[in-house]
C-alpha positions as CSV (number, residue, x, y, z in Angstrom):
1,M,124.0,126.1,96.2
2,I,125.0,127.0,99.7
3,S,121.3,127.0,100.8
4,T,120.9,123.3,100.0
5,M,123.8,122.2,102.2
6,S,123.4,121.0,105.7
7,L,124.9,124.1,107.4
8,S,123.8,126.1,110.4
9,L,124.7,129.6,111.3
10,E,126.4,129.5,114.6
11,R,127.0,133.2,115.2
12,E,127.7,136.5,113.5
13,E,129.9,139.1,115.0
14,Q,132.4,141.7,113.8
15,G,131.8,140.7,110.1
16,T,132.8,137.0,110.8
17,N,130.4,134.1,109.9
18,I,131.1,130.7,111.6
19,L,129.4,127.9,109.7
20,Q,129.2,124.3,111.0
21,C,128.9,121.1,109.0
22,S,126.2,119.0,110.9
23,N,127.2,115.8,109.2
24,N,130.7,115.5,110.6
25,R,131.3,114.4,114.1
26,N,133.9,117.2,114.4
27,D,133.0,120.9,114.0
28,I,133.9,122.1,110.5
29,N,134.1,125.9,110.6
30,V,134.2,128.4,107.8
31,I,135.6,131.8,108.8
32,E,134.7,134.7,106.5
33,G,134.8,138.5,106.7
34,D,137.8,140.8,107.1
35,E,140.0,137.9,108.3
36,A,139.3,135.9,105.2
37,K,139.6,138.9,102.8
38,N,142.9,139.9,104.3
39,G,144.2,136.3,104.0
40,T,145.1,136.1,107.7
41,L,143.4,132.8,108.3
42,Q,145.1,129.6,107.0
43,K,143.8,126.1,106.5
44,D,144.7,124.2,109.6
45,I,143.8,121.1,111.7
46,V,143.7,121.6,115.4
47,A,143.6,118.6,117.8
48,N,143.2,118.3,121.6
49,E,143.5,122.1,122.2
50,E,141.8,125.3,121.4
51,A,142.9,127.2,118.3
52,V,143.7,130.8,118.9
53,L,144.1,133.1,115.9
54,N,145.5,136.6,116.3
55,K,144.7,139.5,114.0
56,D,145.6,143.1,115.1
57,N,145.8,141.8,118.7
58,E,142.3,140.4,118.5
59,Q,141.8,136.7,119.5
60,I,139.4,134.4,117.8
61,V,138.9,131.1,119.8
62,L,137.5,128.1,118.0
63,H,136.3,124.8,119.4
64,K,138.5,121.7,119.8
65,D,139.0,119.2,117.0
66,S,138.0,121.7,114.3
67,I,139.2,122.2,110.8
68,I,139.6,125.8,109.9
69,L,138.8,126.6,106.3
70,K,139.5,130.0,104.6
71,K,136.8,130.1,101.9
72,R,133.1,129.2,101.8
73,E,133.8,127.1,98.7
74,Y,136.0,124.7,100.8
75,L,133.0,123.9,102.9
76,V,131.0,123.2,99.7
77,N,133.6,120.8,98.6
78,H,133.7,119.2,102.1
79,D,129.9,118.6,102.0
80,I,130.4,116.4,98.9
81,K,132.1,113.9,101.1
82,H,128.8,113.2,102.8
83,T,126.6,113.2,99.6
84,G,128.9,110.9,97.6
85,E,128.6,113.3,94.6
86,K,131.3,113.1,92.0
87,P,130.7,116.0,89.6
88,Y,134.2,116.0,88.0
89,K,134.3,113.5,85.2
90,C,137.3,112.5,83.1
91,S,136.8,113.1,79.3
92,D,139.1,110.2,78.4
93,C,137.7,107.4,80.6
94,D,134.6,106.8,82.8
95,K,136.2,107.8,86.1
96,A,134.7,110.6,88.2
97,Y,135.9,112.5,91.3
98,S,134.5,114.6,94.1
99,H,137.2,117.3,93.7
100,N,138.6,119.0,90.7
101,S,142.2,118.6,92.1
102,Y,141.7,114.8,92.1
103,L,140.6,115.0,88.4
104,R,143.7,117.1,87.5
105,N,146.0,114.5,89.1
106,H,144.1,111.7,87.3
107,L,144.5,113.4,83.9
108,K,148.3,113.2,84.2
109,A,147.9,109.4,83.8
110,H,146.5,110.0,80.3
111,T,148.9,112.7,79.3
112,G,152.0,111.1,80.8
113,E,152.8,114.3,82.5
114,K,155.4,113.9,85.3
115,T,156.0,117.1,87.2
116,Y,157.8,116.1,90.4
117,K,161.5,115.2,90.1
118,C,163.6,113.8,92.9
119,S,166.8,115.7,93.4
120,H,168.5,112.6,94.8
121,C,168.0,110.0,92.1
122,D,166.2,111.9,89.3
123,K,163.1,109.7,89.5
124,I,160.0,111.6,88.3
125,F,156.4,111.4,89.7
126,Q,153.0,112.4,88.5
127,H,151.6,113.0,92.0
128,I,153.1,115.1,94.8
129,S,151.9,112.6,97.4
130,K,153.9,109.8,95.8
131,Y,156.9,112.2,95.4
132,L,156.9,113.1,99.1
133,T,156.6,109.4,100.1
134,H,159.5,108.6,97.8
135,L,161.7,111.3,99.4
136,R,161.6,109.4,102.7
137,I,163.7,106.6,101.1
138,H,166.5,109.1,100.9
139,T,165.9,111.1,104.1
140,G,165.1,108.0,106.3
141,E,162.1,109.9,107.7
142,K,159.6,107.7,109.4
143,P,156.8,109.9,110.7
144,Y,154.2,107.3,111.5
145,Q,154.8,105.6,114.9
146,C,153.0,102.6,116.4
147,S,151.6,103.6,119.8
148,H,152.0,100.0,121.0
149,C,155.6,99.2,120.3
150,G,157.1,102.5,119.1
151,K,158.1,101.1,115.7
152,S,158.1,103.8,113.0
153,F,157.1,103.7,109.4
154,S,157.6,105.9,106.3
155,Q,154.0,105.4,105.1
156,I,150.7,105.4,106.9
157,G,149.5,102.3,105.0
158,H,152.5,100.4,106.5
159,L,151.5,101.5,110.0
160,I,147.9,100.5,109.5
161,S,149.0,97.1,108.3
162,H,151.5,96.7,111.2
163,R,148.8,97.5,113.8
164,M,147.0,94.3,112.8
165,I,149.8,92.4,114.5
166,H,148.9,93.9,117.9
167,S,145.2,93.4,117.4
168,G,145.5,89.7,117.0
169,V,143.1,89.8,114.1
170,K,144.1,87.6,111.2
171,P,141.7,88.2,108.3
172,Y,143.9,86.8,105.5
173,Q,143.5,83.1,105.2
174,C,145.4,80.7,103.0
175,S,143.0,78.7,100.8
176,H,145.4,75.7,100.7
177,C,146.3,75.1,104.3
178,Y,143.9,77.5,106.1
179,K,146.8,79.2,107.9
180,A,145.8,82.8,108.7
181,F,147.8,86.0,108.7
182,S,147.4,89.6,110.0
183,Q,148.8,91.2,106.9
184,N,148.0,90.6,103.2
185,H,151.6,90.8,101.9
186,V,152.5,88.0,104.3
187,L,149.8,85.8,102.9
188,I,151.0,86.6,99.3
189,S,154.5,85.4,100.3
190,H,153.1,82.3,102.0
191,L,151.1,81.3,98.9
192,R,154.3,81.0,97.0
193,I,155.2,78.0,99.2
194,H,152.2,76.2,97.6
195,S,152.6,77.5,94.1
196,G,156.4,77.3,93.9
197,E,156.5,80.8,92.4
198,K,159.8,82.6,92.6
199,P,159.3,86.0,90.9
200,Y,162.5,87.7,92.2
201,Q,165.6,86.9,90.0
202,C,169.2,87.7,90.7
203,S,170.7,89.8,87.9
204,Y,174.2,88.2,88.5
205,C,173.5,84.4,88.6
206,S,169.8,84.2,87.5
207,K,168.9,82.4,90.8
208,N,165.2,83.0,91.7
209,F,163.6,83.7,95.1
210,S,160.1,83.8,96.4
211,R,160.7,86.9,98.5
212,N,162.3,90.2,97.6
213,S,164.0,90.4,101.0
214,T,165.7,87.1,100.3
215,L,166.9,88.4,97.0
216,L,168.3,91.5,98.6
217,N,170.2,89.4,101.1
218,H,171.5,87.1,98.3
219,L,172.8,90.1,96.2
220,R,175.2,90.9,99.0
221,T,177.1,87.6,98.2
222,H,177.9,89.1,94.8
223,N,178.6,92.8,95.6
224,G,180.3,92.1,98.9
225,D,178.1,94.6,100.8
226,K,178.3,94.0,104.5
227,P,176.2,96.8,106.2
228,Y,175.8,95.1,109.6
229,K,178.9,95.8,111.7
230,C,179.7,94.5,115.2
231,S,180.2,97.2,117.8
232,H,182.6,95.0,119.7
233,C,185.1,93.8,117.1
234,N,184.1,95.7,114.0
235,K,183.5,92.5,112.1
236,A,180.9,93.0,109.4
237,F,178.1,90.8,108.0
238,S,175.9,90.8,104.9
239,Q,172.7,89.9,106.9
240,N,171.4,91.2,110.2
241,I,170.6,87.7,111.5
242,A,174.3,86.8,111.1
243,L,175.2,89.8,113.2
244,T,172.7,88.9,115.9
245,S,174.1,85.4,116.1
246,H,177.7,86.8,116.2
247,L,177.0,89.2,119.0
248,R,176.3,86.2,121.3
249,T,180.0,85.3,121.1
250,H,180.6,88.5,122.9
251,T,177.7,88.5,125.3
252,G,177.7,84.7,126.0
253,E,174.0,84.7,125.6
254,K,172.5,81.2,125.0
255,P,168.8,81.6,124.5
256,Y,168.1,78.2,123.0
257,Q,167.5,75.7,125.8
258,C,167.3,71.9,125.3
259,R,164.1,70.5,126.8
260,S,165.6,67.1,127.4
261,C,168.8,68.2,129.2
262,D,170.2,71.3,130.7
263,K,172.3,72.3,127.7
264,A,171.8,75.7,126.1
265,F,173.0,77.1,122.8
266,S,173.7,80.4,121.1
267,Q,172.2,79.4,117.8
268,S,168.9,77.7,117.0
269,N,170.5,75.4,114.3
270,T,173.0,74.1,116.9
271,L,170.1,73.2,119.2
272,T,168.3,71.4,116.3
273,S,171.4,69.3,115.7
274,H,171.8,68.6,119.4
275,M,168.2,67.4,119.7
276,R,169.0,64.5,117.4
277,T,171.3,63.1,120.1
278,H,168.1,62.6,122.1
279,T,165.7,61.5,119.3
280,G,168.2,59.4,117.3
281,E,166.9,61.1,114.1
282,K,169.3,60.7,111.1
283,P,167.7,62.8,108.3
284,F,170.8,63.0,106.0
285,Q,171.2,60.1,103.7
286,C,174.0,59.2,101.2
287,G,172.6,58.9,97.7
288,L,175.2,56.2,96.8
289,C,175.3,53.8,99.7
290,K,172.1,54.9,101.6
291,K,174.1,55.4,104.8
292,V,172.4,57.9,107.1
293,F,173.7,60.6,109.4
294,S,172.4,62.9,112.1
295,Q,174.5,65.9,110.9
296,R,174.9,67.3,107.4
297,S,178.6,67.9,108.1
298,N,179.1,64.2,108.6
299,L,177.4,63.4,105.3
300,I,179.7,65.8,103.5
301,K,182.7,64.1,105.0
302,H,181.3,60.7,104.1
303,H,180.8,61.8,100.4
304,R,184.6,62.1,100.2
305,V,184.9,58.3,100.6
306,H,183.1,58.0,97.3
307,N,184.5,60.9,95.3
308,G,188.1,60.7,96.7
309,E,188.1,64.5,97.4
310,R,190.9,65.6,99.7
311,P,190.5,69.4,100.3
312,Y,192.9,69.6,103.3
313,Q,196.4,70.1,101.9
314,C,199.6,70.0,104.0
315,S,201.6,73.2,103.7
316,Q,204.9,71.4,104.3
317,C,204.6,68.5,102.0
318,D,202.4,67.3,99.1
319,K,200.0,65.1,101.2
320,A,196.3,65.9,101.3
321,F,193.4,64.6,103.5
322,S,189.7,64.2,103.3
323,Q,189.1,65.5,106.9
324,N,190.7,68.4,108.8
325,I,191.4,66.3,111.9
326,H,193.6,64.0,109.7
327,L,195.6,67.0,108.5
328,L,196.1,68.2,112.1
329,N,197.4,64.8,113.2
330,H,199.7,64.8,110.2
331,L,201.1,68.3,111.0
332,K,202.2,67.0,114.4
333,R,204.6,64.7,112.8
334,H,206.4,67.6,111.1
335,S,206.7,69.5,114.4
336,E,208.2,66.5,116.2
């Protein structure tokens, strides 16, 4: 009953009752009377400014941060949020809901009813909220923007998760190594380092990956897709990181500085290789003779001593060589 709710009558004028929910920190107003009967008031949310509704050149000014509701029954439904009451029960399972619309959506899970069909890919959805979220995949719409860095997202949940990065809070901790993360999905990916789980499989070669993003990058080696194009020379790449690295050949940028000398490099792996000239580290070992090398490329060259491979073929005679430098020296003899 409306009399049992926590409502207070604010004022009554010109046949219009304004009712306020005293539980909410914002004013929740129900407008009734001629305006409601004529259907001139719409459900709306007003933020940071006064709401002005016009009817027959008459202005109705509401308070800031108010939710305008068209029917008294909407305020009754709103009050349930505070009481925790869930009067709408599913007849097929033990779930209950505070609103009848929530129950109707839930019932579709039992009936298998799917009423919202995507016009782009023919995918069908039971709930309009999931349908609208899906549409953003096709439209590219990202309406949720981070106020800290300006990054935008297609789903509010992704924005909420992203904000944790700025807060510095890392509530998700690994039970194996106690490393902490700001986002749960990053922890889930990290846990696969310990478990060895690789749930994402390539449909072409059956190779498995621990992350879906790694699989998507790998798939481009099969389908030849190169969506990342250089704006300077139109060269294209299958991965964004490869494009970023390539762009430095145009800009001359060398962000990776050696701490032991004044040399700088455009790529991090080149710096890593260079650091071994200072440390003397030789992590690459031949499995046949146990000889060690500081660079992987040198180990590959060394393997040819054992297997006899000669991949560098002279185009002017039938000679072949194990190293490119030997082929280049040989070609000079033909040019003499």
